[in-house]
N, CA and C atoms of all chains as a GROMACS GRO file, in nm:
protein
  621
    1MET      N    1   5.347  13.672 -12.331
    1MET     CA    2   5.372  13.732 -12.195
    1MET      C    3   5.369  13.886 -12.195
    2VAL      N    4   5.436  13.929 -12.332
    2VAL     CA    5   5.419  14.066 -12.363
    2VAL      C    6   5.290  14.099 -12.406
    3LEU      N    7   5.250  14.000 -12.494
    3LEU     CA    8   5.092  14.058 -12.526
    3LEU      C    9   4.992  14.060 -12.419
    4ALA      N   10   5.042  13.962 -12.318
    4ALA     CA   11   4.950  13.962 -12.206
    4ALA      C   12   4.973  14.117 -12.151
    5TYR      N   13   5.065  14.182 -12.117
    5TYR     CA   14   5.118  14.282 -12.061
    5TYR      C   15   5.066  14.412 -12.149
    6VAL      N   16   5.054  14.415 -12.284
    6VAL     CA   17   4.994  14.518 -12.384
    6VAL      C   18   4.841  14.507 -12.362
    7GLY      N   19   4.804  14.417 -12.355
    7GLY     CA   20   4.658  14.373 -12.316
    7GLY      C   21   4.596  14.465 -12.200
    8LEU      N   22   4.683  14.424 -12.054
    8LEU     CA   23   4.640  14.460 -11.940
    8LEU      C   24   4.659  14.605 -11.954
    9SER      N   25   4.806  14.667 -12.032
    9SER     CA   26   4.800  14.782 -12.013
    9SER      C   27   4.694  14.884 -12.095
   10ILE      N   28   4.635  14.822 -12.187
   10ILE     CA   29   4.514  14.884 -12.259
   10ILE      C   30   4.401  14.875 -12.154
   11LEU      N   31   4.368  14.752 -12.114
   11LEU     CA   32   4.268  14.754 -11.989
   11LEU      C   33   4.270  14.857 -11.893
   12ALA      N   34   4.400  14.850 -11.837
   12ALA     CA   35   4.432  14.948 -11.719
   12ALA      C   36   4.414  15.091 -11.747
   13GLY      N   37   4.453  15.133 -11.879
   13GLY     CA   38   4.482  15.277 -11.913
   13GLY      C   39   4.615  15.313 -11.920
   14GLY      N   40   4.709  15.217 -11.908
   14GLY     CA   41   4.860  15.255 -11.955
   14GLY      C   42   4.934  15.165 -11.905
   15PRO      N   43   5.086  15.156 -11.931
   15PRO     CA   44   5.184  15.063 -11.857
   15PRO      C   45   5.183  15.077 -11.717
   16LYS      N   46   5.208  15.218 -11.689
   16LYS     CA   47   5.206  15.223 -11.553
   16LYS      C   48   5.068  15.154 -11.432
   17ASP      N   49   4.959  15.204 -11.493
   17ASP     CA   50   4.859  15.160 -11.446
   17ASP      C   51   4.828  14.996 -11.464
   18ALA      N   52   4.911  14.888 -11.559
   18ALA     CA   53   4.916  14.799 -11.562
   18ALA      C   54   4.967  14.735 -11.433
   19ILE      N   55   5.099  14.792 -11.424
   19ILE     CA   56   5.184  14.771 -11.295
   19ILE      C   57   5.115  14.797 -11.174
   20GLY      N   58   5.026  14.903 -11.169
   20GLY     CA   59   4.945  14.928 -11.054
   20GLY      C   60   4.841  14.804 -11.015
   21MET      N   61   4.773  14.754 -11.159
   21MET     CA   62   4.663  14.671 -11.099
   21MET      C   63   4.718  14.554 -11.067
   22LEU      N   64   4.818  14.514 -11.130
   22LEU     CA   65   4.916  14.376 -11.096
   22LEU      C   66   4.935  14.376 -10.943
   23ARG      N   67   5.025  14.481 -10.900
   23ARG     CA   68   5.059  14.506 -10.779
   23ARG      C   69   4.922  14.510 -10.664
   24PHE      N   70   4.866  14.616 -10.681
   24PHE     CA   71   4.778  14.657 -10.589
   24PHE      C   72   4.632  14.605 -10.614
   25ALA      N   73   4.574  14.591 -10.732
   25ALA     CA   74   4.473  14.546 -10.739
   25ALA      C   75   4.416  14.406 -10.735
   26LEU      N   76   4.505  14.301 -10.791
   26LEU     CA   77   4.469  14.207 -10.832
   26LEU      C   78   4.459  14.117 -10.690
   27PRO      N   79   4.560  14.144 -10.591
   27PRO     CA   80   4.537  14.072 -10.467
   27PRO      C   81   4.422  14.080 -10.420
   28TYR      N   82   4.361  14.182 -10.409
   28TYR     CA   83   4.242  14.227 -10.363
   28TYR      C   84   4.096  14.204 -10.410
   29MET      N   85   4.119  14.162 -10.526
   29MET     CA   86   3.995  14.147 -10.629
   29MET      C   87   3.969  14.057 -10.629
   30HIS      N   88   3.838  13.986 -10.581
   30HIS     CA   89   3.834  13.843 -10.606
   30HIS      C   90   3.649  13.800 -10.589
   31ARG      N   91   3.585  13.735 -10.664
   31ARG     CA   92   3.466  13.697 -10.654
   31ARG      C   93   3.407  13.694 -10.534
   32GLY      N   94   3.465  13.619 -10.448
   32GLY     CA   95   3.413  13.585 -10.310
   32GLY      C   96   3.327  13.462 -10.322
   33LYS      N   97   3.298  13.431 -10.180
   33LYS     CA   98   3.222  13.313 -10.186
   33LYS      C   99   3.060  13.294 -10.184
   34LEU      N  100   2.998  13.427 -10.152
   34LEU     CA  101   2.874  13.445 -10.131
   34LEU      C  102   2.788  13.428 -10.268
   35LYS      N  103   2.679  13.379 -10.251
   35LYS     CA  104   2.605  13.349 -10.361
   35LYS      C  105   2.447  13.414 -10.309
   36VAL      N  106   2.363  13.430 -10.426
   36VAL     CA  107   2.221  13.469 -10.375
   36VAL      C  108   2.188  13.355 -10.287
   37GLY      N  109   2.085  13.388 -10.178
   37GLY     CA  110   2.041  13.268 -10.132
   37GLY      C  111   2.101  13.251  -9.992
   38ASP      N  112   2.237  13.304  -9.979
   38ASP     CA  113   2.329  13.264  -9.871
   38ASP      C  114   2.272  13.350  -9.791
   39SER      N  115   2.295  13.308  -9.650
   39SER     CA  116   2.286  13.436  -9.522
   39SER      C  117   2.400  13.511  -9.536
   40ALA      N  118   2.340  13.651  -9.534
   40ALA     CA  119   2.455  13.758  -9.543
   40ALA      C  120   2.526  13.762  -9.400
   41PRO      N  121   2.667  13.765  -9.438
   41PRO     CA  122   2.746  13.798  -9.317
   41PRO      C  123   2.736  13.902  -9.253
   42ASP      N  124   2.765  13.910  -9.110
   42ASP     CA  125   2.748  14.048  -9.047
   42ASP      C  126   2.911  14.080  -9.034
   43ALA      N  127   2.925  14.220  -8.976
   43ALA     CA  128   3.055  14.280  -8.964
   43ALA      C  129   3.026  14.409  -8.897
   44GLN      N  130   3.119  14.413  -8.814
   44GLN     CA  131   3.123  14.540  -8.740
   44GLN      C  132   3.156  14.670  -8.794
   45LEU      N  133   3.081  14.792  -8.814
   45LEU     CA  134   3.144  14.901  -8.898
   45LEU      C  135   3.157  15.001  -8.763
   46VAL      N  136   3.215  15.086  -8.825
   46VAL     CA  137   3.246  15.239  -8.735
   46VAL      C  138   3.144  15.330  -8.767
   47ALA      N  139   3.083  15.429  -8.701
   47ALA     CA  140   2.996  15.560  -8.760
   47ALA      C  141   3.099  15.668  -8.780
   48LEU      N  142   3.054  15.770  -8.847
   48LEU     CA  143   3.145  15.887  -8.878
   48LEU      C  144   3.194  15.974  -8.763
   49ASP      N  145   3.152  15.927  -8.668
   49ASP     CA  146   3.201  16.006  -8.549
   49ASP      C  147   3.305  15.940  -8.513
   50GLY      N  148   3.394  15.814  -8.554
   50GLY     CA  149   3.502  15.758  -8.546
   50GLY      C  150   3.468  15.671  -8.398
   51ALA      N  151   3.369  15.689  -8.323
   51ALA     CA  152   3.352  15.595  -8.191
   51ALA      C  153   3.253  15.490  -8.198
   52THR      N  154   3.147  15.519  -8.224
   52THR     CA  155   3.037  15.464  -8.231
   52THR      C  156   3.046  15.343  -8.334
   53ARG      N  157   3.010  15.214  -8.271
   53ARG     CA  158   3.014  15.100  -8.361
   53ARG      C  159   2.880  15.022  -8.360
   54PHE      N  160   2.833  14.981  -8.483
   54PHE     CA  161   2.716  14.894  -8.525
   54PHE      C  162   2.762  14.780  -8.586
   55HIS      N  163   2.652  14.694  -8.616
   55HIS     CA  164   2.679  14.574  -8.698
   55HIS      C  165   2.582  14.601  -8.795
   56ILE      N  166   2.589  14.560  -8.946
   56ILE     CA  167   2.536  14.570  -9.048
   56ILE      C  168   2.394  14.545  -9.018
   57ARG      N  169   2.407  14.409  -8.975
   57ARG     CA  170   2.228  14.349  -8.938
   57ARG      C  171   2.117  14.447  -8.864
   58GLU      N  172   2.204  14.550  -8.779
   58GLU     CA  173   2.119  14.642  -8.721
   58GLU      C  174   2.066  14.734  -8.813
   59ARG      N  175   2.109  14.766  -8.944
   59ARG     CA  176   2.061  14.843  -9.017
   59ARG      C  177   1.943  14.818  -9.108
   60SER      N  178   1.920  14.684  -9.078
   60SER     CA  179   1.800  14.654  -9.176
   60SER      C  180   1.684  14.640  -9.093
   61ASN      N  181   1.591  14.709  -9.118
   61ASN     CA  182   1.490  14.722  -9.044
   61ASN      C  183   1.342  14.626  -9.104
   62ARG      N  184   1.350  14.524  -9.127
   62ARG     CA  185   1.241  14.425  -9.198
   62ARG      C  186   1.202  14.496  -9.317
   63ARG      N  187   1.327  14.526  -9.359
   63ARG     CA  188   1.294  14.600  -9.498
   63ARG      C  189   1.438  14.528  -9.584
   64PRO      N  190   1.425  14.535  -9.730
   64PRO     CA  191   1.558  14.490  -9.794
   64PRO      C  192   1.638  14.590  -9.750
   65LEU      N  193   1.791  14.565  -9.753
   65LEU     CA  194   1.891  14.660  -9.723
   65LEU      C  195   1.994  14.662  -9.855
   66VAL      N  196   2.015  14.768  -9.896
   66VAL     CA  197   2.098  14.785 -10.009
   66VAL      C  198   2.233  14.838  -9.969
   67LEU      N  199   2.321  14.738  -9.994
   67LEU     CA  200   2.460  14.762  -9.952
   67LEU      C  201   2.543  14.830 -10.048
   68VAL      N  202   2.617  14.948  -9.998
   68VAL     CA  203   2.681  15.004 -10.107
   68VAL      C  204   2.847  15.006 -10.090
   69PHE      N  205   2.921  14.928 -10.128
   69PHE     CA  206   3.054  14.914 -10.093
   69PHE      C  207   3.122  15.033 -10.187
   70GLY      N  208   3.240  15.079 -10.138
   70GLY     CA  209   3.324  15.159 -10.211
   70GLY      C  210   3.430  15.242 -10.144
   71SER      N  211   3.480  15.329 -10.201
   71SER     CA  212   3.601  15.439 -10.132
   71SER      C  213   3.597  15.540 -10.228
   72PHE      N  214   3.666  15.661 -10.172
   72PHE     CA  215   3.666  15.811 -10.219
   72PHE      C  216   3.752  15.771 -10.366
   73THR      N  217   3.874  15.729 -10.353
   73THR     CA  218   3.964  15.725 -10.474
   73THR      C  219   3.905  15.641 -10.581
   74MET      N  220   2.283  16.032 -10.536
   74MET     CA  221   2.214  15.868 -10.505
   74MET      C  222   2.066  15.903 -10.537
   75GLN      N  223   2.033  15.900 -10.644
   75GLN     CA  224   1.907  15.915 -10.722
   75GLN      C  225   1.809  15.776 -10.681
   76ILE      N  226   1.900  15.675 -10.658
   76ILE     CA  227   1.783  15.556 -10.627
   76ILE      C  228   1.784  15.571 -10.469
   77TYR      N  229   1.879  15.594 -10.402
   77TYR     CA  230   1.844  15.634 -10.263
   77TYR      C  231   1.692  15.715 -10.242
   78ASP      N  232   1.708  15.810 -10.292
   78ASP     CA  233   1.576  15.934 -10.292
   78ASP      C  234   1.463  15.834 -10.308
   79ASP      N  235   1.444  15.765 -10.430
   79ASP     CA  236   1.352  15.706 -10.481
   79ASP      C  237   1.290  15.629 -10.420
   80TYR      N  238   1.379  15.544 -10.325
   80TYR     CA  239   1.352  15.403 -10.292
   80TYR      C  240   1.363  15.398 -10.129
   81LYS      N  241   1.385  15.508 -10.068
   81LYS     CA  242   1.438  15.517  -9.930
   81LYS      C  243   1.305  15.469  -9.825
   82ASP      N  244   1.188  15.502  -9.917
   82ASP     CA  245   1.076  15.468  -9.827
   82ASP      C  246   1.058  15.329  -9.817
   83HIS      N  247   1.080  15.250  -9.908
   83HIS     CA  248   1.090  15.101  -9.907
   83HIS      C  249   1.178  15.029  -9.880
   84ALA      N  250   1.314  15.060  -9.913
   84ALA     CA  251   1.406  15.013  -9.850
   84ALA      C  252   1.514  15.069  -9.793
   85ASP      N  253   1.598  15.000  -9.696
   85ASP     CA  254   1.696  15.060  -9.591
   85ASP      C  255   1.849  15.064  -9.699
   86PHE      N  256   1.947  15.177  -9.694
   86PHE     CA  257   2.074  15.166  -9.783
   86PHE      C  258   2.150  15.202  -9.664
   87LEU      N  259   2.285  15.161  -9.686
   87LEU     CA  260   2.382  15.140  -9.619
   87LEU      C  261   2.504  15.149  -9.728
   88THR      N  262   2.599  15.285  -9.689
   88THR     CA  263   2.718  15.278  -9.762
   88THR      C  264   2.815  15.242  -9.678
   89ILE      N  265   2.897  15.157  -9.701
   89ILE     CA  266   3.029  15.087  -9.616
   89ILE      C  267   3.146  15.137  -9.686
   90TYR      N  268   3.226  15.214  -9.656
   90TYR     CA  269   3.369  15.253  -9.657
   90TYR      C  270   3.455  15.163  -9.644
   91ILE      N  271   3.513  15.125  -9.750
   91ILE     CA  272   3.640  15.023  -9.727
   91ILE      C  273   3.764  15.079  -9.787
   92ARG      N  274   3.851  14.995  -9.787
   92ARG     CA  275   3.995  15.061  -9.804
   92ARG      C  276   3.979  15.099  -9.968
   93GLU      N  277   4.100  15.216  -9.965
   93GLU     CA  278   4.092  15.282 -10.078
   93GLU      C  279   4.136  15.225 -10.203
   94ALA      N  280   4.077  15.263 -10.308
   94ALA     CA  281   4.115  15.201 -10.446
   94ALA      C  282   4.238  15.230 -10.504
   95HIS      N  283   4.260  15.372 -10.508
   95HIS     CA  284   4.359  15.444 -10.590
   95HIS      C  285   4.430  15.535 -10.473
   96PRO      N  286   4.497  15.476 -10.380
   96PRO     CA  287   4.535  15.582 -10.321
   96PRO      C  288   4.695  15.635 -10.368
   97LEU      N  289   4.741  15.766 -10.330
   97LEU     CA  290   4.862  15.823 -10.407
   97LEU      C  291   4.994  15.684 -10.360
   98ASP      N  292   4.985  15.619 -10.264
   98ASP     CA  293   5.098  15.536 -10.238
   98ASP      C  294   5.075  15.394 -10.278
   99GLU      N  295   4.955  15.371 -10.376
   99GLU     CA  296   4.935  15.271 -10.456
   99GLU      C  297   4.944  15.260 -10.573
  100TRP      N  298   4.827  15.231 -10.646
  100TRP     CA  299   4.758  15.228 -10.754
  100TRP      C  300   4.709  15.374 -10.774
  101ARG      N  301   4.815  15.484 -10.787
  101ARG     CA  302   4.746  15.608 -10.811
  101ARG      C  303   4.711  15.631 -10.960
  102MET      N  304   4.603  15.707 -10.960
  102MET     CA  305   4.518  15.746 -11.102
  102MET      C  306   4.540  15.877 -11.125
  103LYS      N  307   4.584  15.927 -11.211
  103LYS     CA  308   4.614  16.070 -11.269
  103LYS      C  309   4.492  16.130 -11.287
  104SER      N  310   4.355  16.065 -11.274
  104SER     CA  311   4.261  16.140 -11.298
  104SER      C  312   4.202  16.209 -11.143
  105ASN      N  313   4.248  16.144 -11.061
  105ASN     CA  314   4.241  16.180 -10.912
  105ASN      C  315   4.304  16.302 -10.911
  106GLU      N  316   4.420  16.349 -10.970
  106GLU     CA  317   4.516  16.429 -10.943
  106GLU      C  318   4.451  16.568 -11.046
  107LYS      N  319   4.427  16.509 -11.158
  107LYS     CA  320   4.391  16.650 -11.246
  107LYS      C  321   4.247  16.713 -11.210
  108ASP      N  322   4.159  16.632 -11.180
  108ASP     CA  323   4.052  16.670 -11.133
  108ASP      C  324   4.039  16.771 -11.033
  109LYS      N  325   3.966  16.864 -11.077
  109LYS     CA  326   3.985  17.020 -11.020
  109LYS      C  327   3.934  16.998 -10.853
  110ASP      N  328   3.853  16.887 -10.810
  110ASP     CA  329   3.802  16.855 -10.685
  110ASP      C  330   3.903  16.739 -10.636
  111ASP      N  331   4.051  16.756 -10.612
  111ASP     CA  332   4.141  16.657 -10.643
  111ASP      C  333   4.096  16.541 -10.523
  112VAL      N  334   4.119  16.418 -10.554
  112VAL     CA  335   4.080  16.313 -10.455
  112VAL      C  336   4.220  16.242 -10.437
  113CYS      N  337   4.296  16.330 -10.342
  113CYS     CA  338   4.416  16.278 -10.338
  113CYS      C  339   4.431  16.216 -10.214
  114TYR      N  340   4.457  16.090 -10.158
  114TYR     CA  341   4.470  16.052 -10.018
  114TYR      C  342   4.578  15.922 -10.014
  115VAL      N  343   4.663  15.914  -9.917
  115VAL     CA  344   4.747  15.783  -9.918
  115VAL      C  345   4.644  15.677  -9.840
  116GLN      N  346   4.692  15.534  -9.879
  116GLN     CA  347   4.588  15.425  -9.780
  116GLN      C  348   4.571  15.476  -9.635
  117PRO      N  349   4.478  15.489  -9.588
  117PRO     CA  350   4.477  15.506  -9.443
  117PRO      C  351   4.544  15.378  -9.347
  118ARG      N  352   4.623  15.408  -9.262
  118ARG     CA  353   4.668  15.284  -9.183
  118ARG      C  354   4.644  15.286  -9.050
  119THR      N  355   4.545  15.391  -9.033
  119THR     CA  356   4.465  15.379  -8.905
  119THR      C  357   4.351  15.410  -8.922
  120LEU      N  358   4.236  15.359  -8.794
  120LEU     CA  359   4.120  15.407  -8.820
  120LEU      C  360   4.084  15.558  -8.810
  121ALA      N  361   4.170  15.624  -8.746
  121ALA     CA  362   4.130  15.739  -8.733
  121ALA      C  363   4.169  15.814  -8.867
  122GLN      N  364   4.272  15.790  -8.976
  122GLN     CA  365   4.259  15.827  -9.098
  122GLN      C  366   4.156  15.801  -9.205
  123ARG      N  367   4.130  15.693  -9.191
  123ARG     CA  368   3.981  15.598  -9.270
  123ARG      C  369   3.876  15.689  -9.227
  124VAL      N  370   3.836  15.721  -9.100
  124VAL     CA  371   3.748  15.807  -9.068
  124VAL      C  372   3.760  15.929  -9.111
  125ALA      N  373   3.872  15.999  -9.105
  125ALA     CA  374   3.912  16.126  -9.170
  125ALA      C  375   3.844  16.136  -9.341
  126ILE      N  376   3.892  16.032  -9.394
  126ILE     CA  377   3.858  16.047  -9.540
  126ILE      C  378   3.698  16.035  -9.561
  127ALA      N  379   3.625  15.940  -9.501
  127ALA     CA  380   3.482  15.914  -9.503
  127ALA      C  381   3.438  16.036  -9.485
  128ASN      N  382   3.463  16.117  -9.360
  128ASN     CA  383   3.411  16.228  -9.346
  128ASN      C  384   3.434  16.367  -9.475
  129ASP      N  385   3.555  16.369  -9.524
  129ASP     CA  386   3.583  16.428  -9.631
  129ASP      C  387   3.471  16.401  -9.743
  130PHE      N  388   3.439  16.280  -9.746
  130PHE     CA  389   3.362  16.235  -9.888
  130PHE      C  390   3.240  16.288  -9.855
  131THR      N  391   3.166  16.250  -9.759
  131THR     CA  392   3.039  16.272  -9.688
  131THR      C  393   3.021  16.437  -9.684
  132GLN      N  394   3.105  16.507  -9.634
  132GLN     CA  395   3.095  16.662  -9.623
  132GLN      C  396   3.089  16.704  -9.778
  133ARG      N  397   3.205  16.663  -9.857
  133ARG     CA  398   3.222  16.709  -9.979
  133ARG      C  399   3.080  16.732 -10.057
  134PHE      N  400   3.024  16.601 -10.052
  134PHE     CA  401   2.904  16.550 -10.151
  134PHE      C  402   2.781  16.569 -10.065
  135LYS      N  403   2.785  16.610  -9.950
  135LYS     CA  404   2.671  16.629  -9.873
  135LYS      C  405   2.589  16.526  -9.867
  136PHE      N  406   2.669  16.388  -9.840
  136PHE     CA  407   2.609  16.272  -9.889
  136PHE      C  408   2.512  16.203  -9.776
  137PRO      N  409   2.377  16.178  -9.823
  137PRO     CA  410   2.246  16.162  -9.726
  137PRO      C  411   2.270  16.012  -9.696
  138VAL      N  412   2.328  15.950  -9.773
  138VAL     CA  413   2.287  15.774  -9.774
  138VAL      C  414   2.342  15.732  -9.619
  139PRO      N  415   2.292  15.654  -9.546
  139PRO     CA  416   2.340  15.608  -9.398
  139PRO      C  417   2.509  15.572  -9.430
  140PHE      N  418   2.593  15.568  -9.340
  140PHE     CA  419   2.714  15.552  -9.370
  140PHE      C  420   2.808  15.497  -9.268
  141GLY      N  421   2.893  15.369  -9.294
  141GLY     CA  422   2.937  15.302  -9.199
  141GLY      C  423   3.096  15.276  -9.277
  142ILE      N  424   3.191  15.247  -9.169
  142ILE     CA  425   3.323  15.246  -9.188
  142ILE      C  426   3.375  15.124  -9.173
  143ASP      N  427   3.425  15.064  -9.263
  143ASP     CA  428   3.508  14.904  -9.198
  143ASP      C  429   3.605  14.926  -9.120
  144GLU      N  430   3.609  14.832  -9.027
  144GLU     CA  431   3.702  14.847  -8.927
  144GLU      C  432   3.850  14.846  -8.990
  145MET      N  433   3.967  14.859  -8.924
  145MET     CA  434   4.092  14.850  -8.999
  145MET      C  435   4.129  14.688  -9.031
  146ASN      N  436   4.056  14.595  -8.972
  146ASN     CA  437   4.078  14.458  -9.001
  146ASN      C  438   4.007  14.412  -9.117
  147ASN      N  439   3.930  14.493  -9.200
  147ASN     CA  440   3.875  14.479  -9.294
  147ASN      C  441   3.780  14.412  -9.338
  148ALA      N  442   3.682  14.357  -9.198
  148ALA     CA  443   3.616  14.244  -9.189
  148ALA      C  444   3.506  14.252  -9.321
  149ALA      N  445   3.431  14.353  -9.308
  149ALA     CA  446   3.307  14.381  -9.415
  149ALA      C  447   3.384  14.355  -9.561
  150ASN      N  448   3.466  14.404  -9.588
  150ASN     CA  449   3.561  14.409  -9.716
  150ASN      C  450   3.569  14.244  -9.752
  151SER      N  451   3.643  14.218  -9.646
  151SER     CA  452   3.687  14.044  -9.672
  151SER      C  453   3.523  13.962  -9.687
  152ALA      N  454   3.453  13.996  -9.590
  152ALA     CA  455   3.320  13.906  -9.585
  152ALA      C  456   3.253  13.886  -9.702
  153TYR      N  457   3.245  14.015  -9.778
  153TYR     CA  458   3.173  14.044  -9.893
  153TYR      C  459   3.262  14.058 -10.047
  154ALA      N  460   3.363  14.043 -10.006
  154ALA     CA  461   3.456  14.038 -10.116
  154ALA      C  462   3.425  14.184 -10.224
  155ALA      N  463   3.419  14.286 -10.142
  155ALA     CA  464   3.388  14.422 -10.182
  155ALA      C  465   3.479  14.483 -10.270
  156TRP      N  466   3.587  14.491 -10.242
  156TRP     CA  467   3.697  14.560 -10.311
  156TRP      C  468   3.704  14.558 -10.456
  157PRO      N  469   3.703  14.679 -10.557
  157PRO     CA  470   3.698  14.808 -10.497
  157PRO      C  471   3.554  14.863 -10.490
  158GLU      N  472   3.456  14.797 -10.519
  158GLU     CA  473   3.322  14.836 -10.529
  158GLU      C  474   3.235  14.724 -10.548
  159ARG      N  475   3.122  14.744 -10.470
  159ARG     CA  476   3.016  14.629 -10.496
  159ARG      C  477   2.887  14.667 -10.450
  160LEU      N  478   2.782  14.614 -10.514
  160LEU     CA  479   2.654  14.629 -10.445
  160LEU      C  480   2.603  14.498 -10.396
  161TYR      N  481   2.525  14.509 -10.278
  161TYR     CA  482   2.440  14.373 -10.289
  161TYR      C  483   2.289  14.425 -10.230
  162ILE      N  484   2.208  14.332 -10.216
  162ILE     CA  485   2.090  14.350 -10.160
  162ILE      C  486   2.036  14.249 -10.065
  163LEU      N  487   2.016  14.280  -9.951
  163LEU     CA  488   1.995  14.160  -9.833
  163LEU      C  489   1.852  14.192  -9.826
  164ASP      N  490   1.764  14.054  -9.834
  164ASP     CA  491   1.613  14.046  -9.815
  164ASP      C  492   1.581  14.037  -9.674
  165GLU      N  493   1.441  14.065  -9.640
  165GLU     CA  494   1.404  14.100  -9.500
  165GLU      C  495   1.440  13.978  -9.411
  166SER      N  496   1.477  13.860  -9.478
  166SER     CA  497   1.519  13.737  -9.416
  166SER      C  498   1.682  13.751  -9.360
  167GLY      N  499   1.735  13.829  -9.416
  167GLY     CA  500   1.877  13.857  -9.401
  167GLY      C  501   1.961  13.748  -9.486
  168ARG      N  502   1.895  13.750  -9.618
  168ARG     CA  503   1.986  13.653  -9.722
  168ARG      C  504   2.007  13.720  -9.835
  169ILE      N  505   2.106  13.714  -9.884
  169ILE     CA  506   2.167  13.764 -10.020
  169ILE      C  507   2.039  13.739 -10.120
  170SER      N  508   2.000  13.879 -10.181
  170SER     CA  509   1.894  13.880 -10.281
  170SER      C  510   1.962  13.907 -10.402
  171TYR      N  511   2.045  13.987 -10.401
  171TYR     CA  512   2.132  14.040 -10.536
  171TYR      C  513   2.263  14.057 -10.481
  172LYS      N  514   2.355  14.007 -10.576
  172LYS     CA  515   2.518  14.036 -10.559
  172LYS      C  516   2.537  14.114 -10.642
  173GLY      N  517   2.623  14.192 -10.676
  173GLY     CA  518   2.660  14.249 -10.803
  173GLY      C  519   2.801  14.231 -10.836
  174GLY      N  520   2.831  14.270 -10.964
  174GLY     CA  521   2.978  14.246 -11.005
  174GLY      C  522   3.063  14.303 -10.929
  175ASN      N  523   3.200  14.290 -10.937
  175ASN     CA  524   3.314  14.353 -10.906
  175ASN      C  525   3.306  14.505 -10.981
  176GLY      N  526   3.326  14.581 -10.923
  176GLY     CA  527   3.389  14.733 -10.975
  176GLY      C  528   3.533  14.738 -11.026
  177PRO      N  529   3.536  14.835 -11.140
  177PRO     CA  530   3.438  14.914 -11.177
  177PRO      C  531   3.367  14.842 -11.316
  178PHE      N  532   3.419  14.784 -11.350
  178PHE     CA  533   3.359  14.704 -11.504
  178PHE      C  534   3.204  14.667 -11.492
  179GLN      N  535   3.201  14.596 -11.369
  179GLN     CA  536   3.079  14.512 -11.343
  179GLN      C  537   2.974  14.555 -11.254
  180TYR      N  538   3.015  14.682 -11.228
  180TYR     CA  539   2.935  14.753 -11.093
  180TYR      C  540   2.838  14.826 -11.172
  181ASP      N  541   2.716  14.805 -11.155
  181ASP     CA  542   2.619  14.887 -11.215
  181ASP      C  543   2.464  14.870 -11.143
  182PRO      N  544   2.446  15.013 -11.079
  182PRO     CA  545   2.354  15.070 -10.997
  182PRO      C  546   2.205  15.024 -11.072
  183LYS      N  547   2.228  15.018 -11.188
  183LYS     CA  548   2.089  15.009 -11.274
  183LYS      C  549   2.031  14.865 -11.220
  184GLU      N  550   2.096  14.772 -11.215
  184GLU     CA  551   2.067  14.621 -11.124
  184GLU      C  552   1.983  14.646 -11.019
  185VAL      N  553   2.039  14.735 -10.947
  185VAL     CA  554   1.970  14.754 -10.795
  185VAL      C  555   1.834  14.833 -10.827
  186ARG      N  556   1.834  14.944 -10.904
  186ARG     CA  557   1.729  14.983 -10.957
  186ARG      C  558   1.616  14.890 -11.016
  187ALA      N  559   1.658  14.809 -11.083
  187ALA     CA  560   1.579  14.724 -11.147
  187ALA      C  561   1.519  14.615 -11.044
  188TRP      N  562   1.579  14.584 -10.931
  188TRP     CA  563   1.545  14.487 -10.844
  188TRP      C  564   1.432  14.565 -10.750
  189LEU      N  565   1.460  14.688 -10.700
  189LEU     CA  566   1.386  14.757 -10.639
  189LEU      C  567   1.252  14.814 -10.721
  190ALA      N  568   1.260  14.824 -10.843
  190ALA     CA  569   1.146  14.867 -10.943
  190ALA      C  570   1.067  14.750 -10.930
  191GLN      N  571   1.126  14.633 -10.961
  191GLN     CA  572   1.022  14.516 -10.975
  191GLN      C  573   0.964  14.485 -10.864
  192ARG      N  574   1.002  14.503 -10.749
  192ARG     CA  575   0.930  14.513 -10.596
  192ARG      C  576   0.818  14.627 -10.576
  193TYR      N  577   0.869  14.745 -10.611
  193TYR     CA  578   0.798  14.859 -10.551
  193TYR      C  579   0.761  14.966 -10.668
  194GLY      N  580   0.785  14.902 -10.803
  194GLY     CA  581   0.733  14.990 -10.925
  194GLY      C  582   0.846  15.090 -10.927
  195GLU      N  583   0.844  15.126 -11.060
  195GLU     CA  584   0.954  15.203 -11.138
  195GLU      C  585   0.912  15.337 -11.093
  196VAL      N  586   1.021  15.442 -11.072
  196VAL     CA  587   1.027  15.571 -11.031
  196VAL      C  588   1.104  15.665 -11.161
  197LYS      N  589   0.980  15.717 -11.234
  197LYS     CA  590   1.056  15.789 -11.350
  197LYS      C  591   1.071  15.941 -11.336
  198HIS      N  592   1.148  15.974 -11.388
  198HIS     CA  593   1.214  16.133 -11.367
  198HIS      C  594   1.196  16.194 -11.496
  199ALA      N  595   1.141  16.320 -11.474
  199ALA     CA  596   1.136  16.373 -11.616
  199ALA      C  597   1.273  16.419 -11.654
  200GLU      N  598   1.289  16.407 -11.832
  200GLU     CA  599   1.396  16.464 -11.859
  200GLU      C  600   1.411  16.601 -11.851
  201PRO      N  601   1.566  16.655 -11.818
  201PRO     CA  602   1.578  16.794 -11.788
  201PRO      C  603   1.559  16.860 -11.919
  202ALA      N  604   1.472  16.984 -11.952
  202ALA     CA  605   1.440  17.042 -12.075
  202ALA      C  606   1.572  17.115 -12.128
  203ALA      N  607   1.576  17.098 -12.231
  203ALA     CA  608   1.692  17.138 -12.333
  203ALA      C  609   1.691  17.292 -12.303
  204GLU      N  610   1.801  17.360 -12.312
  204GLU     CA  611   1.783  17.508 -12.296
  204GLU      C  612   1.775  17.556 -12.448
  205LYS      N  613   1.663  17.664 -12.426
  205LYS     CA  614   1.627  17.717 -12.546
  205LYS      C  615   1.727  17.824 -12.607
  206LYS      N  616   1.754  17.825 -12.751
  206LYS     CA  617   1.856  17.915 -12.785
  206LYS      C  618   1.778  18.037 -12.817
  207SER      N  619   1.830  18.126 -12.825
  207SER     CA  620   1.794  18.288 -12.842
  207SER      C  621   1.834  18.322 -12.989
   0.00000   0.00000   0.00000
């Protein structure tokens, strides 16, 4: 257990970061069920104006669609 | 986003802003605070807060890529297991053609570039010239 925590601390960048990873990251980080070849799920998104809604599929105009998921921090 | 500039004539791009990875009230990162362009936000609890941070980001970096914000039910994030960051390519038929690894360690834009290059050709850029020392 101690070795695992030490290893995680090294991976995460420090003991506090190891706790942060365990508490806030692991519950949200997962492989997901999607595989290459699956039909891409759709979802509703909000535009930068905070009011306009659109769906992911609307942004694919008979061309490949590159999706870049992320956040600021 | 060099990849966007290089291939926007061939493919569509969509950045999807999801829940924050290192907000101040969760797993905060010292690097965000030390950075002179500090990136310090709490986890948004409302859509308005999420929209505000998204606008901060796009305005700060003059981000040119089309942008969408995940609703507060995190539907897009859940559907794509996206957190904290991930790349996908959907083909013309709406099927997943590329699924990238989870960030940060497995997030690799070079794989997206390689996919696009295989289909549309490689786009090369000249190396920046080294400064001459006088």
